[in-house]
C-alpha positions as CSV (number, residue, x, y, z in Angstrom):
1,M,-15.4,1.5,-25.7
2,S,-14.7,5.1,-24.5
3,E,-15.5,4.1,-20.8
4,L,-13.4,1.0,-20.6
5,F,-11.4,2.8,-17.9
6,K,-14.3,2.0,-15.5
7,L,-13.6,-1.7,-15.7
8,G,-12.1,-3.8,-12.9
9,I,-9.8,-6.7,-13.5
10,K,-12.5,-9.3,-13.6
11,E,-14.7,-7.5,-16.1
12,A,-11.6,-6.6,-18.2
13,V,-10.5,-10.2,-18.3
14,E,-13.9,-11.5,-19.2
15,G,-14.4,-8.9,-21.9
16,L,-11.0,-9.6,-23.4
17,E,-11.7,-13.4,-23.4
18,K,-15.1,-12.9,-25.2
19,G,-13.4,-10.6,-27.7
20,D,-15.7,-7.6,-26.8
21,F,-12.6,-5.4,-26.9
22,T,-8.8,-5.6,-27.0
23,S,-6.1,-4.6,-24.6
24,E,-5.3,-1.8,-26.9
25,D,-8.9,-0.5,-26.6
26,I,-8.4,-0.4,-22.8
27,V,-5.1,1.4,-23.0
28,N,-6.6,4.0,-25.3
29,S,-9.5,4.6,-23.0
30,L,-7.0,5.0,-20.1
31,I,-4.9,7.4,-22.1
32,K,-8.0,9.6,-22.7
33,R,-8.9,9.4,-19.0
34,Y,-5.4,10.3,-18.0
35,E,-5.5,13.4,-20.3
36,E,-8.8,14.5,-18.9
37,K,-8.2,13.9,-15.2
38,N,-4.6,13.8,-14.2
39,G,-4.2,17.6,-14.4
40,E,-6.6,18.0,-11.5
41,I,-5.9,14.8,-9.5
42,G,-2.1,14.3,-10.2
43,A,-2.2,10.6,-9.6
44,Y,0.4,9.8,-12.3
45,L,3.9,11.0,-12.5
46,T,4.3,9.5,-16.0
47,F,2.1,7.5,-18.3
48,D,4.0,5.3,-20.8
49,A,1.3,5.5,-23.5
50,E,3.6,4.3,-26.3
51,G,5.1,1.4,-24.3
52,A,1.6,0.3,-23.0
53,L,0.1,0.4,-26.5
54,E,3.1,-1.6,-27.9
55,A,2.7,-4.2,-25.1
56,A,-1.1,-4.4,-25.7
57,R,-0.5,-5.1,-29.4
58,L,1.9,-7.9,-28.5
59,N,-0.6,-9.3,-26.0
60,P,-4.2,-8.3,-27.0
61,K,-5.7,-9.9,-23.9
62,A,-3.4,-8.2,-21.3
63,V,-4.7,-5.9,-18.6
64,P,-2.8,-2.6,-17.9
65,I,-1.9,-1.8,-14.3
66,A,-0.6,1.4,-12.6
67,V,2.6,1.0,-10.7
68,K,3.8,2.8,-7.6
69,D,7.0,4.7,-8.4
70,L,9.4,2.7,-6.2
71,I,8.9,-0.6,-8.1
72,N,11.4,-1.1,-10.9
73,V,10.1,-1.6,-14.4
74,K,12.7,-2.1,-17.2
75,G,13.0,1.0,-19.3
76,Q,10.8,3.2,-17.1
77,P,11.8,5.8,-14.5
78,C,11.9,4.8,-10.9
79,T,12.2,8.1,-8.9
80,C,10.6,7.1,-5.6
81,A,9.0,10.6,-5.9
82,S,12.4,12.0,-4.9
83,K,14.8,14.5,-6.5
84,I,17.7,12.3,-5.7
85,L,16.6,9.8,-8.3
86,K,15.7,12.3,-11.0
87,G,16.7,10.9,-14.4
88,Y,17.2,7.3,-13.2
89,V,15.7,4.7,-15.6
90,S,15.5,1.1,-14.4
91,P,17.6,-1.5,-16.2
92,Y,15.5,-4.4,-14.9
93,D,12.1,-5.7,-13.8
94,A,11.2,-6.3,-10.2
95,T,10.0,-9.8,-9.6
96,V,6.4,-8.6,-9.1
97,I,6.6,-7.0,-12.5
98,S,7.9,-10.2,-14.1
99,N,5.1,-12.1,-12.4
100,M,2.5,-9.6,-13.6
101,K,3.7,-9.8,-17.2
102,A,3.7,-13.6,-17.0
103,N,0.1,-13.5,-15.9
104,G,-1.3,-11.2,-18.5
105,F,-0.8,-7.7,-17.0
106,I,1.0,-4.6,-18.5
107,P,2.8,-2.1,-16.3
108,A,1.5,1.1,-17.7
109,G,1.8,4.4,-15.7
110,R,4.0,5.4,-12.8
111,V,1.9,6.8,-9.9
112,N,2.9,9.3,-7.2
113,M,3.8,8.6,-3.6
114,D,5.4,10.0,-0.5
115,E,9.1,10.2,-1.1
116,F,10.7,6.8,-0.5
117,A,7.3,5.7,0.9
118,M,7.7,7.9,4.0
119,G,4.4,9.5,4.8
120,S,0.7,9.2,5.1
121,S,-0.6,11.8,2.7
122,T,1.5,11.9,-0.5
123,E,2.3,15.5,0.4
124,N,6.0,14.4,0.9
125,S,6.4,13.8,-2.9
126,A,9.1,16.0,-4.3
127,L,7.5,15.7,-7.8
128,G,3.9,17.0,-7.4
129,V,0.6,17.1,-5.5
130,T,-1.9,14.3,-5.6
131,R,-5.5,15.1,-4.7
132,N,-8.3,12.9,-3.4
133,P,-10.8,12.2,-6.2
134,F,-13.7,12.5,-3.8
135,D,-12.7,16.0,-2.6
136,L,-9.9,17.8,-4.5
137,T,-9.0,19.9,-1.4
138,R,-8.1,16.7,0.5
139,V,-5.2,14.2,0.5
140,P,-5.5,10.7,-1.0
141,G,-3.6,9.2,1.9
142,G,-0.1,7.7,1.7
143,S,2.4,6.6,0.9
144,S,0.5,4.8,-1.9
145,G,-1.7,7.9,-2.5
146,G,-1.2,8.0,-6.3
147,S,-2.2,4.3,-6.5
148,A,-5.3,4.9,-4.4
149,A,-6.3,8.1,-6.3
150,A,-5.9,6.4,-9.6
151,V,-8.1,3.5,-8.6
152,G,-10.7,5.8,-6.9
153,A,-10.9,8.1,-9.9
154,D,-11.1,5.2,-12.5
155,M,-7.8,6.3,-13.9
156,C,-6.6,2.7,-13.9
157,I,-8.0,-0.8,-13.9
158,A,-6.0,-1.6,-10.7
159,A,-2.7,-0.5,-9.2
160,L,0.3,-1.8,-7.2
161,G,1.1,-0.2,-3.9
162,T,3.5,-1.0,-1.1
163,D,2.7,-1.2,2.6
164,T,5.3,-0.7,5.3
165,G,3.1,0.6,8.2
166,G,-0.2,1.1,6.5
167,S,0.7,2.7,3.1
168,I,-1.8,0.5,1.1
169,R,-4.6,0.3,3.6
170,Q,-5.0,4.0,4.8
171,P,-5.1,5.4,1.2
172,A,-7.5,2.7,0.2
173,S,-9.8,3.8,3.0
174,F,-9.4,7.5,1.9
175,C,-10.1,6.7,-1.8
176,N,-12.9,4.0,-1.6
177,C,-10.9,1.1,-2.9
178,V,-9.8,-2.3,-1.7
179,G,-6.2,-2.6,-0.5
180,V,-4.4,-5.7,0.6
181,K,-1.2,-5.9,2.7
182,P,0.0,-9.5,2.2
183,S,1.8,-11.4,5.0
184,Y,5.5,-10.6,5.1
185,G,7.2,-12.9,2.7
186,R,4.1,-13.7,0.6
187,V,5.3,-11.4,-2.2
188,S,8.9,-10.9,-3.4
189,R,10.6,-7.6,-2.6
190,Y,13.3,-8.0,-5.2
191,G,13.4,-4.8,-7.3
192,V,11.2,-2.9,-4.9
193,T,13.2,0.1,-3.5
194,A,13.6,-0.7,0.2
195,F,12.3,1.6,2.9
196,A,12.3,-0.9,5.9
197,S,13.3,-4.3,4.8
198,S,11.6,-6.3,7.6
199,L,8.3,-4.6,6.9
200,D,7.9,-3.7,3.2
201,Q,5.3,-5.6,1.2
202,V,3.9,-5.1,-2.3
203,G,0.1,-5.5,-2.6
204,P,-2.9,-4.9,-4.9
205,M,-5.1,-1.8,-4.8
206,T,-8.3,-2.6,-6.7
207,K,-12.0,-1.9,-7.3
208,S,-13.2,-5.1,-5.7
209,V,-12.0,-7.9,-3.4
210,E,-12.2,-10.3,-6.3
211,D,-9.9,-8.1,-8.3
212,A,-7.5,-8.1,-5.4
213,A,-7.6,-11.9,-5.2
214,I,-6.8,-12.2,-9.0
215,L,-3.9,-9.7,-8.8
216,L,-2.5,-11.1,-5.5
217,K,-2.4,-14.6,-7.1
218,A,-0.4,-13.2,-10.0
219,L,2.1,-11.4,-7.6
220,A,2.7,-14.0,-4.9
221,G,5.2,-16.8,-4.7
222,V,8.7,-17.7,-3.6
223,D,11.6,-15.9,-5.3
224,P,15.2,-17.1,-5.2
225,K,16.3,-13.5,-5.5
226,D,14.6,-12.6,-2.2
227,G,15.7,-14.8,0.7
228,T,12.8,-13.5,2.9
229,S,10.1,-14.7,0.5
230,S,8.0,-17.6,1.7
231,D,8.1,-21.0,-0.1
232,A,4.5,-21.7,1.1
233,Q,2.2,-22.7,-1.7
234,V,0.1,-19.9,-3.2
235,P,-3.6,-20.8,-3.0
236,D,-6.0,-20.1,-5.9
237,Y,-7.5,-17.1,-4.2
238,P,-10.1,-16.2,-6.8
239,S,-11.6,-19.8,-6.6
240,L,-11.4,-19.9,-2.8
241,I,-13.5,-16.8,-2.3
242,K,-16.4,-17.9,-4.4
243,G,-19.6,-18.2,-2.3
244,A,-17.9,-16.4,0.6
245,S,-20.1,-16.0,3.6
246,M,-20.0,-14.5,7.1
247,K,-21.9,-17.4,8.6
248,G,-20.0,-19.0,11.4
249,V,-17.0,-16.7,10.9
250,K,-15.4,-15.7,14.2
251,I,-14.6,-12.0,14.2
252,G,-12.5,-10.5,16.9
253,I,-13.1,-7.0,18.3
254,A,-9.9,-5.8,19.9
255,K,-10.7,-3.2,22.6
256,E,-7.3,-1.5,21.9
257,Y,-8.5,-0.3,18.5
258,F,-11.7,1.3,19.7
259,N,-10.8,3.2,22.9
260,V,-8.7,5.7,21.1
261,T,-8.6,9.4,21.7
262,G,-9.1,11.5,18.6
263,M,-11.0,9.0,16.6
264,D,-13.5,10.7,14.3
265,E,-17.1,10.2,15.3
266,E,-18.2,9.3,11.7
267,V,-15.3,6.7,11.4
268,K,-16.6,5.2,14.7
269,R,-20.2,5.2,13.4
270,I,-19.3,3.5,10.1
271,T,-17.1,0.9,11.8
272,D,-19.8,0.1,14.3
273,E,-22.3,-0.3,11.5
274,A,-19.8,-2.6,9.7
275,I,-19.5,-4.8,12.8
276,K,-23.3,-4.9,13.1
277,K,-23.6,-6.0,9.4
278,C,-21.2,-8.8,10.1
279,E,-23.2,-10.0,13.1
280,E,-26.5,-9.8,11.2
281,A,-24.9,-11.9,8.4
282,G,-24.1,-14.7,10.8
283,A,-20.6,-13.8,12.1
284,E,-19.7,-14.6,15.7
285,L,-18.3,-11.6,17.5
286,H,-15.6,-12.1,20.2
287,E,-14.0,-9.4,22.3
288,V,-10.2,-9.9,22.3
289,S,-7.2,-8.1,23.5
290,L,-3.8,-7.2,22.0
291,P,-2.2,-5.8,25.1
292,H,1.1,-4.7,23.5
293,T,-0.6,-2.6,20.8
294,E,0.0,0.6,22.8
295,Y,3.7,0.2,22.2
296,A,3.4,-0.4,18.4
297,M,3.8,3.2,17.3
298,A,7.0,3.7,19.3
299,V,8.4,0.4,18.1
300,Y,7.6,1.1,14.5
301,Y,9.2,4.6,14.6
302,I,12.4,3.1,16.0
303,I,12.7,0.0,13.7
304,A,11.5,1.6,10.4
305,P,13.8,4.7,10.5
306,A,16.7,2.5,11.6
307,E,16.3,0.2,8.6
308,A,15.7,3.2,6.3
309,S,18.9,4.9,7.4
310,A,20.8,1.8,6.3
311,N,18.9,1.2,3.1
312,L,19.1,4.8,1.9
313,A,22.9,4.9,2.4
314,R,23.3,3.7,-1.2
315,F,22.0,7.0,-2.5
316,D,25.2,8.9,-2.3
317,G,25.6,10.7,-5.6
318,V,28.3,8.3,-6.9
319,R,26.6,5.5,-8.9
320,Y,23.2,6.9,-10.0
321,G,20.8,9.7,-9.3
322,H,21.4,13.2,-8.3
323,R,25.0,14.4,-8.0
324,S,25.7,17.8,-6.5
325,E,27.5,20.3,-8.7
326,L,28.9,22.0,-5.6
327,A,30.9,19.0,-4.4
328,K,34.7,19.6,-4.1
329,D,35.7,16.2,-2.7
330,V,34.3,12.8,-1.9
331,F,32.9,13.8,1.5
332,S,31.2,16.9,0.2
333,L,29.9,14.8,-2.8
334,Y,28.1,12.6,-0.3
335,T,26.8,15.3,2.0
336,K,25.7,17.8,-0.6
337,S,24.1,15.3,-2.9
338,R,22.1,13.9,-0.1
339,A,21.2,17.3,1.4
340,E,20.0,18.5,-2.0
341,G,18.3,15.3,-3.1
342,F,16.4,14.1,0.0
343,G,13.3,15.9,1.3
344,P,12.6,16.9,4.9
345,E,10.7,13.8,6.0
346,V,13.3,11.4,4.5
347,K,16.1,13.4,6.3
348,R,14.1,13.3,9.5
349,R,13.8,9.5,9.4
350,I,17.4,9.0,8.4
351,I,18.6,11.1,11.3
352,M,16.2,9.3,13.7
353,G,17.3,5.9,12.4
354,T,21.0,6.7,12.6
355,Y,20.6,7.9,16.2
356,V,18.8,4.8,17.4
357,L,21.5,2.6,15.8
358,S,24.4,4.6,17.2
359,S,26.9,3.3,19.7
360,G,25.5,3.7,23.2
361,Y,21.8,3.9,22.1
362,Y,21.4,0.6,20.1
363,D,20.4,-1.5,23.1
364,A,18.3,1.1,24.7
365,Y,16.3,1.8,21.5
366,F,16.7,-0.6,18.6
367,G,17.4,-3.8,20.7
368,R,14.5,-3.1,23.0
369,A,12.1,-2.3,20.1
370,Q,12.9,-5.7,18.6
371,K,12.0,-7.4,21.8
372,V,8.7,-5.6,22.1
373,R,8.0,-6.4,18.4
374,T,8.2,-10.0,19.3
375,L,5.6,-9.5,22.1
376,I,3.3,-7.7,19.6
377,K,3.6,-10.7,17.2
378,R,2.8,-13.1,20.0
379,D,-0.4,-11.1,20.8
380,F,-1.6,-11.7,17.2
381,D,-0.6,-15.3,17.2
382,E,-2.6,-15.9,20.3
383,V,-5.7,-14.0,19.1
384,F,-5.8,-16.0,15.8
385,T,-6.1,-19.3,17.8
386,K,-9.5,-17.9,18.9
387,V,-10.8,-15.9,15.9
388,D,-10.6,-16.1,12.2
389,A,-10.0,-12.3,11.7
390,L,-10.1,-9.0,13.5
391,I,-12.1,-6.0,12.3
392,T,-10.8,-2.5,13.0
393,P,-11.0,1.0,11.5
394,C,-8.3,1.7,8.9
395,A,-7.5,5.2,10.0
396,P,-8.7,7.4,12.9
397,T,-10.2,10.0,10.5
398,P,-11.4,10.3,6.9
399,A,-9.2,12.1,4.4
400,F,-7.9,15.4,5.8
401,K,-7.3,18.7,4.0
402,I,-4.1,19.2,2.1
403,G,-1.7,21.2,4.4
404,D,-3.7,20.5,7.6
405,L,-1.3,18.1,9.3
406,Q,2.0,20.0,9.4
407,D,3.1,18.4,12.7
408,P,5.0,15.1,11.9
409,L,3.8,13.4,15.1
410,T,0.1,14.1,14.3
411,M,0.7,12.7,10.8
412,Y,2.3,9.6,12.2
413,L,-1.0,8.9,14.1
414,N,-2.7,8.2,10.8
415,D,-1.1,4.7,10.9
416,L,-2.3,4.0,14.4
417,F,-4.5,1.0,13.3
418,T,-2.3,-0.4,10.6
419,I,1.2,-0.5,12.2
420,P,0.6,-3.3,14.7
421,S,-0.2,-5.9,12.0
422,S,2.8,-4.7,9.9
423,L,5.1,-5.4,12.9
424,A,3.5,-8.8,13.3
425,G,3.9,-9.7,9.7
426,V,0.3,-10.8,9.3
427,C,-2.0,-10.1,6.4
428,A,-4.7,-7.3,6.3
429,C,-7.2,-5.9,3.9
430,A,-9.0,-2.5,3.7
431,V,-12.5,-2.7,2.3
432,P,-14.9,0.2,1.6
433,A,-17.5,0.5,4.4
434,G,-19.4,3.7,3.7
435,F,-19.3,7.5,3.4
436,T,-19.4,10.4,5.9
437,T,-22.1,12.9,5.7
438,A,-19.7,15.1,3.7
439,G,-19.3,12.3,1.1
440,L,-15.8,11.1,2.2
441,P,-15.1,7.4,1.9
442,V,-14.3,5.3,5.0
443,G,-12.9,1.8,5.0
444,V,-12.7,-0.9,7.6
445,Q,-9.7,-3.2,8.0
446,F,-9.8,-7.0,8.4
447,I,-6.7,-8.7,9.8
448,S,-5.9,-12.4,9.6
449,G,-3.0,-14.6,10.5
450,A,0.3,-15.0,8.7
451,L,0.0,-16.6,5.2
452,C,-3.8,-16.7,5.7
453,E,-4.7,-14.5,2.7
454,D,-7.3,-17.1,1.5
455,R,-9.2,-16.6,4.8
456,L,-8.7,-12.9,4.8
457,L,-9.9,-12.4,1.2
458,S,-12.9,-14.7,1.8
459,I,-14.0,-12.7,4.8
460,S,-13.4,-9.4,3.0
461,K,-15.5,-10.6,0.1
462,A,-18.3,-11.6,2.3
463,F,-18.3,-8.2,3.9
464,E,-18.1,-6.5,0.5
465,D,-21.2,-8.5,-0.5
466,I,-23.3,-7.5,2.5
467,S,-22.2,-3.9,2.3
468,K,-23.5,-3.2,-1.2
């Protein structure tokens, strides 16, 4: 009973159904694990032990899940790891939380992240450091670093993350867990603090592909509160991935993802080995091209900051969150509250976003970026008429040392392999693929077409099976 924290969703559900243990037993095991490990890893910002135990007593078969700290849960803080939202307590549940609760999950602890999801290392959190459970001197990735570290360290059964340009997949690779970025619109964004509204998606971070399928099924679906959510039927993912096989699967190898300056040799080796395993298991390999991939980074760092500058305008010191004590009038209330409340990376992106939206620059930057985004999407649409999925690295390197990447542009390159699929709105999954000689996890990424999560999860499960 004391090591129930090691369970994944599937094992937890099976044990609860058999009556081997109760939800309360799992929560108590997680509380103990939190007390033992959070001091060194710093995955959680808060753990609502009392609330989780009360929910477990009300539903003895529920599974507790860690929640990234930008998703609203009624009665819990939602700080987005920022000083500007210190003291804010959510008055409502996000749709993903309502869906989770309706499907037998309990939102337990709040996990750390890069402030307002802007970053690739969780070093941008204003509320504390999160360390990689496989090497405490290294980052867990970001922005969903707390989610990934909690899963990788067995400090939760599973976690929710969000992915705007790679924020589920890169930390999943760094922390040896499965991370799914659903297609845009597959999961409701209502109640999820917006970073870039045309890119943000909530997804599962789990200990296995099957767990990800179970949790995604619970999260997904149309939502009248989110006009961008898709009304496409949600398949029964857990059933559809049973008996998954690589035989006859057409896997695309996009040359643009492999001829990259600065890719770590061990990441290349592990990715090449993963491709070989797929071929040996019966997959058909096809070389393909995504010619506009080279523009994806530039496009993303125009569109995402532009949308962020608009979305973050609501944090003004008036209605909720931090209010400067130095303000003397309305204008200084806005400027001083925002200057004191936002961290350096958030300020950088707001300034960048405001600039590209400003009169005289809108067409030159934002308008042109939107056109190139369309071309990037067309590349993916074309490729998926020929192959079932692409296989790529998740990140150019394994987890790097805390404090090593001080240059913002170098940090941005961590999302080199994840940004294009985000811009295209297609689905992608990070799956553990091996370890470096230093013992650091490395994942590979599978990418499939829009609303093709059933195919994506099936291929990811087949890879997981041949990788064990």
